[in-house]
N, C-alpha and C positions, 0 to 999 in steps of 0.2 A: 163391423166387428174388429175387435183388437187382436193383433197377432203378437204373441210373446216372442220378441226377437232372440235369435240365437246368442247374440252378444250379451244381452242382459241375463239370459238363462245361464250362460257359462259363467258370467260374473257372480251370480248368486251361488253357484256350485263352488267356485273358487273361495268365496267368503266362508262357506260352510266347512270346507276342507281346512282352510287356514285356522278357522275357529276351533275345530276339533283338535287340531295339533296344539294350539295354545292352551285349550282346556286340559288336554292330556298332560302337557308339560307341567301345568299348575298342580295337578293332582300328584304327579310323580315326584315333584320337588317339595311337596308339603309335609311329607312324613319324615320328620327329623327325630333322631334318637335323643335321649335325655342328655347324653354327653355333648352332642352337637349344639343343642340349645344352650347348655351351660357355657360352652365355649363362645357362642354368639353373644350371650349376655355379658361375659367377661370382656370381650372385645369392644362392645358398645360402652361399657362402663369406663374402659380405658380411653376410648375415643372422646368421651365427654369430660374426661378428667376425674372421673369418680373412682377409678381403679386405685389411684394412689391414696385417696382418702379412705377407701375401703380397706386397703392394706394397712394403713396407719391405724384405722379403727380396730382391725383384727389384731394388730400388734399390741395396741393398748389393752384390748380385751385379754390377750394372752398374758400380758404383764399383770393385769388385774387378777386374772385367774391364778397366776403364779403366787401372787401375794396372798390370795384367799387360801390357796393350797398350803402356804407356809404357816397359816394360822389354823390349819386343820379342818377348814370347812369345804372338804372335797365334794360332798353331796350337792351343795348349792351350785358349785362350779359345773358339775356334770349335767345338772338339770338345765342350766342356762345354755350350755353347749348343745345339748340335745334339742332344746327349743329353737336355737338358731339354725341348726341343720334341718329341722323339720320345716321351718318357715322358708328356708332356701329351696328345699325340695318342692314345696307347694308352689312357689313362685315359678320355678323352672317348668313344672308340669302345666301350670296355667298358660305360660307363654307357648309351650309346645302345643297345647290345644288350640290356642289362637292362630298359630301358624297353619295347623291342619284345617282350620275353619275357612281359611282365605279362599281356596278354589271353590268351595261350596257356596260361599257368600257371593263371589264374583259371578258365578253361574246363575244364582238365584236373582241377583239384582238385574242382570241383563234379560233373563227370562220374564221377570215381572214387568220390566220397562216396555218390552214389545207387546206383551199381552195387554197392558193397560192402554196402549195406543188403540188397539182394536176395540176394547171395551168402551173407551171414551168416544170413539167414532160411532159405535152402536147406539149410545145414549143420544148423541147429537142427531143421528139419523131418525131416531124415534121422536125426538122433539120436533124436527122439521115436519114429519108426517102428522103428528098429533096437533100441531099448531096450524096445519095447512098452509105452510109457508109458500109464497109464490116465487121467491128468488132462487131457491136451491134445487129444484128437481133435476136440472141439467147435471148436477153433481151426484145424484143418487147412486148411479152405477159405480162411481169411484168409491163412494162410502160402502156400498155392498161388497166390493172387492176387498177393501181393507178389513171389514168385519169377518171375512172368511178365515182370517188367522185366529180368531178368538177361541174356537174349540180346541185346536191343537195347542195353541199357546197357553191357554188356561190349564189344560191337562198336564202340560210339561211343568208349569209352576207348582201345581199340586203334587206331582210326582217327585220333584226335587225336594219339596218340603217334607213329604212323608219318608222319602229315602234317607234324608239326613238324620231322621230319628229312628230308623230301622237298620238299614245296612251301614249307615254312617255312625259316628260316635256323638250323636246329639249336636251336630255341627252348626245348626241354626237356631233351634228353639230349646232352651235349657229346661223348659217345663216338660219336655218329652223324656227327660232323664228321671227315672223313679227315685234314685238316690238323692237328687237335688230336691225333689218334691217332699220326700220324707223328712228332710232337715230344714225346710223352709216353710214356715207357717203361712206366709202370705200367698205363696204359690199353691200350697196345699188347699187353702181356702177357695182358690179359683179353679181347682181341679175338676169341678163339676162342668165347667165350660172348656177349660184348657186340658183336654185329653185327646189322645191320638184318634180314637174311634169317632168322637164327636167332631173333631177337626176335619177328618176325612169325609164324613157324611155331609157335613155342612158345605164343604168345598164342592162335592159332587152335585148337591142341590143347586148351589149358585150357578155352576157351569151348565147344568141341565136347563135351568130357566133361561139363561142368557142365550144358549144355543138354540133352544126351541123357538124363541122369538126371532132370532136371526133366520132360522130355517123358513118359518112361515111368512115372515115379511118379505124375504127374497122370493119365495114361491108366488105370493100374491102380486109382487111387483112385476115379475116376468109374465104372469098370466094376464095382467092388465094390458100388456102390449097388444094383445090380439083379441081382447074381450070387446063385446059390443055394448056392454053396460058398465056401470061404475061399481059393481058389487065387490070386486077385489079391492078397490080403493077404500070402500067402506070397511071391509074386513081389516085392512092394514091400519086404518084409523083407530078402530076399536082395540086391536091387540097392542098398538103402540101406546095408547093411553094406559092400558092395564100393565104393560111392561114397565113403564116409567115408575109406577108405584112399587112394583117388585124390585126394580133396579135400585131405587134410593135406599131401600132397606138392606138389600143384599150387598150393595157396594160398601155400605158402612160396616156391616158385619165382616165382609171380606177384608177390609182394611184393618180391623181389629185382629182378625185371625192371622192373616198372611204377612202383616208388617208390624203392627203395634205389639204383638205378643212376643217379638224377639226381645223386648224389654218388659218382662211380665210384672215387674214391680211398679211400672209407670203407666199412666193412662192419661188421655186427653179427650174430653167430650167433643172437641172440635176436629178430631183426627180424621173421621170419615169424610167431612167436607174438604179438609186439606188435601187428602189423597185424590178426591174427586176433581178438585180444581187442577191438580197436576195432570191427571189422565185426560181431562177434557181439553185443556190447551194443547197438550201433546198430540192428541187425536186430530184436532182442527188443523194444527200445523202440518201434519202428514197429509191431510186432505189437500191442502194448498200445494205441497211439494209434488205429490203424484199428479195432481191436475195440471200443474205447469209442465211436468215432464211429458205427459200425454199430449198436451197442446203443442209443445215444441216438436212433436212427431206427427203433427197434423191429424190427431185423432179426435179432438174436441172443438170443431169449428164453431159450435153453438155456444161455447163459453167465451165471454168477453171480459174486458178489464173491470166491468162493474161487478161481476161475480167475484173476481179476484179481490177487489176492494172490500167486498163484504166479508169474505173469508179472513182477510188480513185484519179487518175490524174486530172480528171475534178473537183472533190471536191476541190483539192488543188488549181488548176488554178483559179477557180471562187471565191474561198476565197480571193485570191490575187486581183482579179478583183473587188470584193466588197470593199476591203480595199482601192484600188485606187480611187474608186468613193466616198467612205466615206471621205477620206482625202481631195480629190479635193473640195468637197462641203464644208467641215468644214473649211479648210485652207483659201479658197478664201473669205468666209463670215467673218471669224475671222480677216483676214488681212485688208480687206476693212473697217471693223468696222462701217458699216452704221447702225444706230440705229434700223430701221424697219426690217433689216435682222438679225442682230446679236442677237436680243432678243430671237430668237428661240433657239440658243445654250446656251445663258446665263441662261435661265430657266432650261434647261436640265443639265447644269454643276453645277448649284447651288442646285437644288432640287433632281436631279437624278444622282449624281456623281457616285455612286456604279454601277447601271445598265448601265450607259453611258460608263464608262471606262471598266467595266467588259465585256461588249459586244465586245469591240475591242480586248480584250485579247482572248475571246472564238472564235471569228470569224477570227482572223488574227494570233495572236501569237501561239495559240494552233495548228492550222492546219500547220503552218510553221514548228514547232518542230516535229509534229507527222507524217506528210505526205511528207516531202521533200525527204526523202530517198526512192529510188525506191523499195528496198526490203521490207520496212515496208508496202507499198501499197498492197503487196501480202499476208499479214498476216491477216486473217479474224477478230480476236479479236481486233487487232490494228485499223482496219478500223471501226469496230463497236464502239469502244471507242471514236475515233475521230469524228465519225458521230453523236453520241449522244450529244457531246459537241457543235458541229456546229449547230445542231437543236435547242438546248437550247439557244445558242447565238443569233440565228435569231428570236426565239420567243421574246427574250429580245429586239431585234432590233425593232420589231413591237410594243412591249410594250412602248418603248421610243418614237415612232412616235405618239401614240395615247394618252397615259395617261397624259402627261403634259398639254395638251390642255383641257382635260375633268375633271381631278380630282386635278390638280395642285400638291401641296406638300402633298396631302392626299393619296398618293400611298402606297401600301404594297402588297407583294405577300402572300396572305392568302387564306382563304377558297373560296371566290368567284373566284379568279384567278385559283387556283388549280382545283376547281370543273369544271370550264369552259374547261380547258385543258383535264381533264378526260372525260368529256361529248363528246367532238369532237374527241378525240383520239379513244374512243370506237366506235363512229359512223364511223370514217374513217376506222378502222380495219374491221368492219362488212361489209361495202360497198365494199372495195377493195378486200378482200378475197372471198367474194361472187362472185364478177366479175371474179376472177381467176378460179373459178370452171366451167365457161361457155364455155371454149374453151381449146384445147390442149396447153401446155406451150411452144411448139416449133412451129414456123411459117414454116410449112413443104413445102409449095410451093413458098416461097420467093426466088427470084433469087440469093441472096447473102447468103443464109442459109449455104451452104457448106463451103464457105470462112469463115464465122463467127464461125462455129463449129471447124474449123482447125486453128483458129487464134492463133498465137504465137508472143509474143513481144520480 
């Protein structure tokens, strides 16, 4: 049986406390007055050399207005001035809203990232059972521990999303704002799907289905340890096959609702697969990291370098799969150059060039260089280093999906973002390692246990 060490438990609490402080700071500093934002924009314009040009433009406009006034066309001058003031006010209010959105977005990105790790592991676990894989049963209890985070993690994601459109000021999803819907024919046309009631109900159905499978598969897994027949294994097999059908539909719909709808004017038919690839490789990477941690503490003597090699092989393979989907989505939209589609990538390339291109390096180039060699997949510190880079790369992937739609060019990885990651990392560690203490780390009664223990590649 695994014992949750006091050091690790304290570490998780420290992360949660630091995270809460960072998130609190982010919310407290995000509410800026109209005058503060106006001053901020003036300073930015001055910093990039635009202030002088703007002043010159205003002076020229003033001179032009004076000339117009001297010719007696005062009405036209007043209308032009009012239009300029109105546009300026709209711009300042828009930036004010973007600044207010930042802590909400940072919290949402981190919450979704850790939730998707648990969901990716649950899908991987179901695939292992449904395919009757012989190499992986020694890792099942690690997978079951990670999936324990799914229920609280998914409820938190849904709660943040709903709260942003109720107690917040539509900080994540603009389609939750009735005024926006009333003046936007495209969003109004999608309101049959994109409405708060439907969004919440669908979210609860997704979470209920995932959690029920997790509950029963865990129940049958533990029962099989002491059972004299294989009935629990057969039940696990049947519900795993059924869950995979449910999962592939609900994961796609979840990705439309929880991520793609932050850009309600844009859609991609590949998006569900793209998000799946990101969650799957992130989940497999966490399996590798937690397995190596437990093995370093002498808790998994039955796990050998061949198991590590296979997990790292999946990390490598699904990094390539993610790249294939990323390139397919990007290249087709770029090549067709349809304005309503290409605007999605134009925004990210113009305002998010570093995270956008950096993500490709971390999620594709780095795994290719680090994990292509079969021998490197057997070296623990090599796998840990590659895994940490892959996880950071996929955090940035989620960051790139959410932030451009909510904060525009007002992005920065600062205290709200780091605080949110620390908060959910601490919660994830606490929930997962607590679950690991609840059952033996080896599935003793599983039919393929012996094959898994003796696995050699």
